[in-house]
N, C-alpha and C positions, 0 to 999 in steps of 0.2 A: 695201334699198339692196343691190348686188353689192359681191364681194369687188373687183372693176375700180375700182369708182367710190372706195370708202374708201383704196385704193392711191393712186388721184390725189388725193385731197383729203389725204391724210397729206404726201404729197410738196410739193404747193403750200404746206403749211402746216406744213414739215417745224420751222422754229423753234420754234412755238408747241407743236407736238408734243413737241419734245424737252423745253420748258420744262414740260410737264404729267407726263412721265415723270419729270424730275427732281422735282418735288413729290410724285409718288406713290412715290419711292424714299427720299425722305430727309425730308419733310414740312416743308419750307423753301422761300419763295419765291425762284425764281430771277433775281428783279429787283432783289433788294437787293444796294446796292452796300457793298463791303468796301473801307477804306483800307489797304494793305499797303505795305509798304516793299522794296524788292527792289534788286537791282544789274544793269546791263546794261553790254555795251562801250561806250567812248565813241564809235565809229564807228557803231553802231546806234544811240544817241541822237541824233547828229546828223542821220542818216536819217530818224528817226522825227520830228523836229523839225523836218525841210525840208518832209516829207510833209505835216504839220500845218499850217505856213505855206502851203502852195501850195493844199491843200483847205479851209483855213479851219475845220476840224475838230479838237477837242483831241485831244491825245495818247493818252488814256485809252480814248476811242471807238475810234479806229484799234486800240489793242492788244486791244480788246475783238472788234471784227471779225477780226482777223487769228487770235485763238484760238478763235473759234466756227468759222472753217473750216477746223480742222485736221481 
C-alpha cells in the first residue's frame, strides 16, 4: 500500500483514526459517555433546544458534533 492510499483512507475515516489515536495516548475508550454538569448562557440554551426540536436529535448529540467539528 502506498502512502497516498494511506492518507486517503485516513482522511475518509478521520473520526475513527482520531478515536484510535486517543486510545493509544490515554488507554481509554473514547466512546464512553460521561455525565458532567456545566453552565451555558440562556440564549445558547434556547438555540440548542430549538435546533434539537427542529432536527429531532437530542441536545447531547448536537453538542458532541459541534465539539468534534472544532
